[in-house]
C-alpha positions, 0 to 999 in steps of 0.5 A: 638857320631860319634867316639863312633859309629865308634868304636862300628862298628869296635868292632862289626865287630871283634866278630859278626861272633861268636855272630851269632853262639850262639843259638837263636841269630838273629841279631847284630847291633850298637845302643842305650842301653836299661835299664829296657825297657828305652832307654839310650844315651849309644851306645852299641853292641846289640845282638838280640835274640829270647827270653831272658833267666833267666839262660844262659850257660856260653858258650852262655853268652854275655860279658858285654863289647867288646873292651871297648864297652858296650853290650845289649841283645834285644828280636826280631825274624825278618821275611819278612813283606809280607802278604800271604793267601790261594787263595780263592774266595772273599778273605777277604781284609785288610787295604788299599784296594784302587785303586790308579790312578795316582800311589803313593808310600805307597799303596797295590801291589802284583803279579798277580799269586799265589805261592804254592796256596797262593796270596800275598800283600805288599807295593809299596815303591816309584818311581825310575828312571832306570839309563840305560833308564831314565824310571820311575819304581816302587820299592818294595821288592824281596819277594813282587814282586817276592815271590820266585825263580819262578818269571820271567821278565814280571810277572804282578803286580796288584794294589791293590793286589789280596788280597786287592780286586784287579783283573787281570784288575788292572795290573799296570806293569811288573817285570823288575829285582830283587835282594836278596843279602847280602844288598838288598831285592829289585825289580823294575817293569815297569809301564804300558803305560797310567798310571801316576806315580808321585814321591809321597807317600800317606799321606806323599807327594812329594819325595825330594831325598835320605839321609843317616840314622842317629842314633836317627833321626825321620822317617816315612813310609806309608805302606799297612797295618799300613798306616802312622806311625812314628818312629826313627832310633834305630840301624845301621850296623845290620847283620840280619838272615832272614828266607824266607822259601822254596827254598830260606831258611835263608839269612844273610843281612848286614849293615841294619837299625833298626827302633823303633816306636814312641809309643806316636803316634803309637804302631807299626812302621810296620806289615805284608803287609808293606814290600816294604815301603819307609822310609823317614826322616823329609825332605821327603828324602828316607833313606831305604826300609822296608823289615822285622820286629818283634813286636817291631823292623823294619829292612830296607835296606839302600837306597844307597845299593838299588839304586846301586844294582838295578841300579836306582835312587829314583825319585824326585818330580820335582818342577819348577816355570813356567817362566812367559815370556815363558808362557804369555797366554795373549800374546799367545792368543792376536790375536786369534779370536773366529772363530779360536778355533783350535789354543786353542785346539792345545795349550790345547793338549800340556798340555794333556801329560805329565800333564794328567787331568790338568783341573780335580778337579779345586781348589775352586774359580778358573776361571774354577769353577766360574759361567757360566759353567765350563771348558769342559762343551761343547758349554756353555764354552766361549773362555774367560773362557777357556783362564782364566782356562788355565792361572789359571792352568799354574800359579798354576802348581808345576811340568812340563816337563823338559827344553829339552822337553819343547815346544817352543811356540814362533814358529809354529802354534801359532805364527804370527796369 
């Protein structure tokens, strides 16, 4: 199959410029050929048109084969999948209007400003790390975070968006940089101090890394409008014309990915408001950034182009088994006396940051939900309960600070007491 795909890509490259000049043609890609609406295993050069015609001018007719590769004609007009509404008091919310703290991918986000009298909503895709600074940042689309060419570095972003019950007080970050190129419709934003943003996506889970799109592979995404949906990679190497309107006008993006919905699970893969969603494979690796679509197909930027052009890497959810020898709490507190609770308070302080709210919502049956009062209920908590709670949470941690920043508990105030 790989050889067939490569041959099809080469044949497409030879003719796509001429194909895109044909009136009504919106895109050209490589993918599965469809017969009577059913997918076949045949790899074809596919021409996407606004509307199939019963009679076609011979000059506009798509040849049945190009350099030995079969062709197909697919209906589809593609547009950015952002939501825009005229700014009104009490704007009617849609889809997921929840406020997420900690932040997650797959949720409503939008600018804290109106453009042309309208307010906008899209999706926060996932967290990324700035290659230059190592800072964790938010990833979405140019047309979600910037809207148009009137954006500025430092523009506030709200979660949820202004459309989705958000207000200025829901600001979560500020625009850092953006790109609208022939491969990427992307933007990244700084995250405000005090807001936690783990590398997770709502309803999907922890992000494990990135991967390259494979034709036919199953994928998922979580977006602000259609929430969690399932689909498959239906096309590769797509060249797509997208009309952004206004001063931006029509842009042509190359090497794009086409996704079709898994109609046994959901009728659509995406809709307006889902722009910016991270598309992941079965192993929770990000493969693409959703930015446009039609009633049938979704179009996305390959994540490798996104990372390169925005100078970031998709943030992975760090899973570390806490070394038992280093964090033997029984040894640490062996000689701590009841009257020296400041030692315990110092230890607890170590875990406030970067693991905020460590003791909120403890698992049922943990030592801190047992009888005799829970952690943090004032004088009723005994030293033994508090230590038991620390031991339980340390044993169940799945993420922690890196080795370089990890405190050495064998030295300092907690030793030699």
